[in-house]
Structure formats: structure tokens, C-alpha cells
C-alpha positions in Angstrom: -43.3 37.6 54.8 -45.8 40.4 55.5 -48.0 40.6 58.6 -51.0 39.9 56.6 -49.3 36.7 54.9 -48.7 35.4 58.5 -52.2 36.2 59.9 -53.3 34.7 56.3 -51.4 31.5 57.3 -52.6 31.6 61.1 -56.2 31.9 60.1 -55.7 28.9 57.3 -54.1 27.0 60.3 -57.4 27.7 62.6 -59.9 26.7 59.9 -58.1 23.5 58.5 -57.4 22.0 61.7 -59.6 20.4 64.4 -59.2 22.7 67.5 -59.9 21.7 70.8 -59.5 25.6 71.8 -61.9 26.4 69.5 -64.4 23.5 68.8 -64.1 21.6 71.9 -64.7 17.4 72.0 -65.2 17.2 68.4 -61.6 18.3 67.9 -60.0 16.0 70.5 -58.0 12.9 68.7 -56.9 10.9 71.3 -53.8 8.5 70.5 -50.3 8.6 69.2 -50.2 7.2 66.0 -50.8 10.3 64.1 -48.0 12.5 66.2 -46.2 9.5 65.6 -46.2 9.3 61.8 -46.0 13.5 61.8 -42.8 13.8 63.7 -41.6 10.8 61.6 -41.9 13.1 58.4 -40.1 15.8 60.1 -37.3 13.6 61.6 -38.2 13.2 64.9 -37.0 16.4 66.3 -38.6 15.7 69.8 -35.4 13.0 70.3 -33.1 15.6 69.4 -33.9 17.6 72.7 -33.6 17.2 76.4 -37.2 17.3 77.7 -39.3 17.8 80.9 -42.7 16.9 80.9 -45.4 18.5 82.9 -48.8 17.4 83.2 -52.0 18.0 86.2 -55.3 19.4 86.1 -54.3 23.0 87.1 -51.0 24.4 88.1 -48.9 23.0 85.0 -48.8 26.2 83.2 -47.5 28.0 86.3 -45.1 25.3 87.2 -43.7 24.9 84.0 -42.8 28.7 83.9 -41.3 28.6 87.1 -38.8 25.7 86.1 -38.2 27.7 83.1 -37.1 30.9 85.1 -35.0 28.9 87.4 -33.4 27.2 84.3 -32.9 30.5 82.7 -31.3 32.1 86.0 -28.9 29.4 86.1 -27.7 30.4 82.6 -29.7 27.9 80.2 -31.5 28.2 76.9 -34.9 27.1 77.5 -37.8 26.3 75.4 -41.4 26.4 76.7 -44.5 24.9 75.2 -47.5 26.0 76.7 -51.4 26.0 75.9 -53.6 27.4 75.1 -52.5 30.9 74.2 -54.0 34.2 75.6 -53.3 36.8 73.1 -51.2 35.5 70.2 -50.9 32.1 68.6 -46.7 32.2 69.1 -47.0 32.5 72.8 -47.2 28.9 73.0 -43.5 28.3 71.9 -41.1 30.4 73.4 -37.1 30.1 74.0 -36.1 31.9 77.0 -39.1 34.2 77.4 -39.4 35.2 73.7 -42.2 33.9 71.5 -41.6 31.8 68.6 -40.2 33.4 65.5 -43.3 34.5 63.1 -41.3 33.6 60.0 -40.7 30.2 61.4 -44.3 30.0 62.0 -45.4 30.9 58.4 -42.8 28.9 57.2 -43.9 25.8 59.0 -47.4 26.1 58.1 -46.6 25.9 54.1 -44.7 22.8 55.0 -47.8 21.3 56.8 -49.9 22.3 53.6 -47.7 19.8 51.8 -48.3 16.6 54.4 -49.5 13.6 52.7 -53.3 13.7 52.4 -53.6 10.5 54.7 -51.9 12.6 57.7 -54.7 14.8 59.2 -53.2 16.4 62.0 -55.2 18.1 64.9 -54.3 21.8 65.6 -52.7 20.5 69.1 -50.6 17.8 67.1 -49.5 20.5 64.7 -48.4 23.0 67.2 -47.0 20.1 69.1 -44.6 19.1 66.1 -43.8 22.8 65.5 -42.7 23.3 69.0 -40.3 20.1 68.8 -39.0 21.6 65.4 -38.5 25.1 66.9 -36.8 23.9 69.8 -34.5 21.6 67.7 -33.4 24.7 65.4 -32.9 26.9 68.6 -30.3 24.1 70.1 -32.1 24.7 73.3 -30.4 23.3 76.3 -33.8 21.9 78.0 -37.5 22.0 76.4 -40.3 22.2 78.9 -43.5 20.6 77.7 -46.9 21.3 78.9 -49.2 17.9 78.4 -52.1 19.6 76.6 -55.1 17.4 77.8 -54.8 14.3 80.0 -51.6 12.7 79.6 -51.8 9.2 78.5 -53.0 10.0 74.7 -51.8 13.5 74.6 -49.9 14.2 71.5 -47.1 15.4 73.9 -46.7 11.8 75.1 -44.3 11.1 72.4 -41.2 12.3 74.1 -38.8 10.8 76.4 -38.1 13.1 79.3 -35.7 13.4 81.9 -38.2 13.7 84.5 -41.9 14.1 84.6 -44.2 15.8 86.9 -47.8 15.7 87.6 -48.8 18.8 89.7 -52.4 17.6 90.8 -55.3 15.8 89.3 -58.9 17.3 89.6 -62.4 16.9 88.0 -62.2 18.5 84.6 -62.8 17.5 80.6 -65.0 14.6 82.5 -66.4 14.3 78.8 -63.1 13.2 77.8 -60.7 11.8 80.5 -63.7 10.2 83.0 -65.9 11.1 85.4 -64.0 10.3 88.8 -60.8 11.6 90.3 -59.4 8.0 89.7 -60.3 7.7 85.9 -58.5 11.1 85.4 -55.6 10.1 87.8 -55.1 7.2 85.7 -55.0 9.4 82.5 -52.5 12.0 83.9 -50.3 9.1 85.2 -49.9 8.0 81.5 -47.1 10.3 81.0 -44.8 8.2 83.6 -42.0 6.6 81.4 -39.9 3.7 82.5 -37.0 4.6 84.8 -38.1 8.1 84.4 -38.5 10.3 87.8 -42.0 11.2 88.6 -43.0 14.3 90.5 -46.4 14.1 92.4 -47.8 17.7 93.8 -51.2 16.1 94.7 -52.3 15.8 98.3 -55.3 13.0 97.3 -54.2 9.7 98.5 -56.0 8.0 96.1 -54.8 9.8 93.5 -51.4 9.5 95.0 -52.0 5.8 95.2 -52.8 5.5 91.4 -49.3 7.5 90.5 -47.3 5.4 93.1 -49.0 2.1 91.5 -48.1 3.4 87.7 -44.5 4.4 89.1 -43.7 1.1 90.4 -45.1 -0.5 87.1 -42.6 1.6 85.3 -39.8 1.3 87.7 -39.7 5.2 87.9 -38.6 6.7 91.4 -41.4 8.4 92.7 -41.3 11.9 94.5 -43.7 13.5 96.9 -43.2 17.2 96.5 -46.1 17.5 99.3 -43.6 16.5 101.7 -41.3 19.6 100.9 -41.1 22.6 103.4 -40.1 25.7 101.8 -40.3 29.6 102.6 -39.7 30.6 99.1 -42.2 32.8 97.4 -42.9 34.0 93.8 -43.8 37.0 91.6 -46.9 34.6 90.8 -48.9 35.5 93.5 -51.9 33.3 93.8 -52.1 31.7 97.1 -52.3 28.3 95.2 -48.8 29.0 93.9 -47.4 27.4 97.2 -47.9 24.1 96.2 -46.4 24.8 92.6 -43.2 25.9 94.0 -43.0 22.4 95.9 -43.3 20.8 92.6 -40.5 22.8 91.0 -38.2 22.7 93.8 -38.7 18.7 93.7 -38.2 19.1 89.7 -34.9 21.3 90.4 -33.5 18.5 92.8 -34.1 15.7 90.5 -32.2 17.7 87.7 -29.4 18.2 89.9 -29.1 14.4 90.4 -28.6 14.6 86.6 -25.5 16.7 87.1 -27.7 19.9 86.0 -26.2 22.9 87.6 -28.8 24.9 89.4 -27.7 27.1 92.6 -29.9 28.1 95.5 -29.8 31.7 94.2 -31.0 30.8 90.7 -33.8 29.2 92.2 -34.5 31.9 94.6 -34.3 34.5 91.7 -36.0 32.3 89.0 -38.9 32.2 91.1 -39.1 36.0 91.7 -38.8 36.7 88.2 -40.9 34.4 86.6 -43.0 37.4 84.7 -39.6 39.0 83.2 -37.8 35.9 82.4 -40.9 34.1 80.4 -43.5 36.7 79.9 -46.2 34.8 81.7 -49.4 36.2 82.7 -52.8 35.3 83.3 -52.7 33.6 86.9 -53.7 36.2 89.4 -52.4 38.8 87.3 -52.6 42.5 88.5 -53.7 44.3 85.3 -53.8 47.6 87.3 -53.7 48.9 90.7 -56.0 51.8 90.6 -58.5 50.2 90.2 -57.3 47.3 91.4 -57.9 44.8 88.6 -57.2 41.0 88.7 -57.3 38.7 86.1 -57.0 34.7 86.5 -57.4 31.8 84.3 -58.9 29.3 86.8 -61.6 27.7 85.3 -62.6 24.3 87.0 -63.9 23.8 90.1 -60.7 23.3 92.1 -59.0 26.1 90.4 -62.1 28.6 90.9 -62.6 27.4 94.5 -58.9 28.6 95.1 -59.4 31.8 93.0 -62.7 32.7 94.6 -61.2 32.0 98.3 -58.5 34.2 97.7 -61.0 37.2 96.6 -63.0 36.6 99.6 -59.7 37.3 101.5 -59.7 40.6 100.2 -61.8 43.3 102.1 -63.2 45.4 99.0 -66.6 45.4 97.5 -65.8 43.4 93.8 -66.9 43.8 90.5 -66.3 40.0 89.0 -66.3 39.5 85.2 -67.0 36.0 84.3 -67.7 34.0 81.1 -67.8 30.3 80.5 -67.5 27.8 77.5 -70.4 25.0 76.6 -68.9 22.3 78.7 -68.7 24.4 82.0 -70.9 23.1 84.7 -72.6 26.4 85.6 -74.4 25.0 88.8 -71.0 23.9 90.3 -69.6 27.9 89.9 -73.0 29.2 91.1 -72.0 27.4 94.6 -68.5 29.1 94.7 -69.3 32.6 94.1 -67.6 35.0 96.2 -69.5 37.1 99.0 -69.6 41.2 98.8 -69.9 41.0 95.1 -71.8 42.2 92.0 -71.4 40.2 88.7 -70.9 40.7 85.0 -71.5 37.8 83.0 -70.2 37.6 79.3 -70.0 35.6 76.3 -66.7 34.5 75.4 -66.1 35.3 71.2 -65.5 31.4 70.6 -67.6 29.0 69.0 -67.3 27.1 72.3 -68.4 30.2 74.4 -71.9 30.2 75.8 -74.2 33.1 76.3 -75.3 34.1 79.8 -78.7 34.3 78.6 -78.8 30.2 78.3 -77.9 29.9 82.4 -79.8 33.0 83.5 -82.0 30.8 85.5 -79.4 29.6 87.5 -78.0 33.2 88.0 -81.7 34.1 89.4 -81.7 31.0 91.3 -78.3 32.1 93.1 -79.9 35.5 94.1 -76.9 37.6 93.1 -76.9 41.1 91.6 -75.9 40.4 87.9 -75.8 42.0 84.5 -75.4 40.1 81.2 -73.3 41.4 78.4 -72.5 39.9 74.6 -68.5 40.6 75.0 -66.1 40.6 77.7 -65.0 44.1 77.0 -68.6 45.5 77.2 -68.7 44.0 80.9 -65.4 45.4 81.8 -66.5 48.7 80.7 -69.5 48.9 82.5 -67.6 47.3 85.7 -65.0 49.9 85.6 -67.7 52.8 85.3 -69.4 51.3 88.6 -66.2 50.2 90.4 -65.6 53.4 93.1 -62.5 54.1 95.0 -61.4 51.1 97.4 -63.4 48.4 95.0 -62.0 46.1 92.6 -62.3 44.3 89.5 -61.8 40.6 88.8 -62.0 38.9 85.4 -61.8 35.5 84.7 -64.0 32.0 84.4 -62.1 31.0 81.1 -58.7 31.4 79.5 -60.9 32.6 76.7 -62.0 35.4 78.9 -58.9 36.7 80.1 -57.1 36.7 76.8 -60.0 38.3 75.3 -59.8 41.0 77.9 -55.9 41.5 77.8 -55.9 41.5 74.0 -58.4 44.6 74.1 -56.7 46.2 77.0 -53.0 45.1 78.0 -51.5 47.7 75.0 -53.7 50.4 76.4 -52.9 49.9 79.9 -49.2 49.7 79.3 
């Protein structure tokens, strides 16, 4: 397999399969019938691995990577399935921090091309079965599976996990999951399985009540991670990570009850070495110190509130690069923008990317200093040119903005 053949197979995958990352709602295929058939074709590899299932609106990526790091420190071989990827497709499927083997991806895509014609998997369904198969072949001790979207009807919900966790529930993807917190919480709670412990990290009583109700229906032990007190910290530096740490500690305790050996030192070292152990980037990621440049993939209202709050606590003039996808409620974002800042709005280079000219009326109404760019890189170069000593740059608003920026600049920075 050459690099050209690999890239051709990835290109084919993106073209052939409906892909939520690129196409949005029209690519979303709710229900488990398709993934059940797909798994059967490949011999149900998900039944041959020990899984941990993590859902939630925000924090599931951070929590899953933290837990993976802890388990690696404890000496286990850990599979990790996250989405979306920022730079390369293989980031979605990792074993002990190493991206999925490209040869495996290429070979698996060739098998996909031979599927029966009546099975037309979505992009996410395909990557999900790919992860299950890879983890089985790699004989991982544990596979940490992050929910793609929602929970109840998400294709990852075919697994029978050792434990489940719901980090939190916020308004996001309302066009698919529901218009209220309660509706979305019900969808997220759909990952709760019979007699399987579920950890909740949400402090909102209506959300907690829904998760508890579902746990009672399934006879699933309910663990409230918000009650945990800890001084432990992580190398993932966003202030919001403290809540995720509590979820991880609750998961560790439940795994210990299942006779999984994890020492206190494993926990402390794992939390402090997430970047090194898993290669996880994009959450309050310090790209450079001079000028101070921070990336964060927070993109819904709750996530941006936390990120912008932390930005406001930094006593520097800020150059903020933002971009959004078509279904983003821009007016909600405008109300959250940090003070002491100038803004650079750019279009993410994907089908769903929204050009700032489409919402420039809202920018004018916000009475902020802003400029509009056709690409994230153009915006970054302009911000870097204007940024002086004791000022900083922030890049965010979307996974795609951060991914586009890192793809262009990470190797140069290293």
C-alpha cells in the first residue's frame, strides 16, 4: 500500500458514505438496525472486547482520554475511539496513544466495498465497526468508546459495557436530539444498560433525575460524580476539566470494584500525562508561548461559556479567531464574546462551514472590532501579524476550525 492508495481509499470513504462531520443532519442515520447487521457481517467483534462507554454533551473526549491515560499507567493495553478527528482519520482509533495502522484502514475499506448492496452504512457506522475490529485484532484489555451523537440511537450503543458514564447534558444538536435539556438528557440516558453502573457528572437536577429514573428502570447502579472531592489535576488545562476529573475518578472506582487493579499513583500520573499517553490535543491546547496561542474545540453554548470565561480571566489583549458551521446559533455566541478582544471570523473549509458574510449583520450589532476571512489560515496570519508582546491569540468555535489550524501549523511549530 502506498500513501497515494491510502489517501484514495480515505477519499472514497468520505465520498461514498454520508458523513455528519461534513454533511450535517442529512448524514445522521438514527437506529441500531444497520450497525447490528454490519457487526454481524464482521463476526460481532464488539462482543469480544471489554468496553467502557462514555457519552455526554461536553467533556466525553477529555474524560475518555484521561481514563485511557490512567489505564495505560496501570499497565493495560487500551483502545480509544473518539470523534471527530482533527487532522488525520486514524486519530479516531488509537491503541495506547498510537493512531490506527493505515494498512489496516486501507484493507478494511476494501472489505467495505464488498458489503452486500442492501447494507449502506453511514460514515460513523463504518468507523465504529472499524474500531471494534481493530481493538479485537489488537487484543486490547479495555476499549473506551465515545458516543458519537446522542446515545440511545447512536451506533456505539450496540456494545455491552462494563460501565457507562454521562459527563453532562447541555443544549446541542437540537435539530436531532430535541429542543429541551430534558429531551436531550433522555437521549443521552439511552446508553444506560441493565445491571451496568452508570456515572453521572451533571449538576443539573432535572438532568440527574432523568438519568436516575433510567438507571432505576435498568437496575443500573447510579454514581453521582459531582459529590467527589479531589485536589488532583491534569495536564489538560481548561478550568472545566475539574468536572471531568471527577467523572474519571468515579469510573476508576467502579472498575476497581470489578477487580481491575489501578493504584492511586496510576491515577495521579495518568491525569498528568494525558497528552503524552494518548496524543490528545485540542482542549485548551497551548500551541505556542510566544505569542501565547491557545486552541479549544468547545463549540456549543455551554462549552463556549466555559472557554470564554477562562479567556476573560487572562489579563491580556486577545486576538480571537472563530468559525462556525451552518447549524450554529450565532446570536447565542455573540452574547458570550470575551472583553478586551478583537475578532477574526473565518469560514471552516468543509461543506457545513458557514461564511462570516452570512452573519455579518450580527457582528455589526454586537459592536465589536472584527475582520472577515475566507480561511482559518488567513485569519491566523492576520492575527499573528497584529499580535504584539503581552497579547495572545485564541483559535476556536468549532472542531473544524481547530483541526484546520493545527493541520496547517502544527508541524511548523514543532
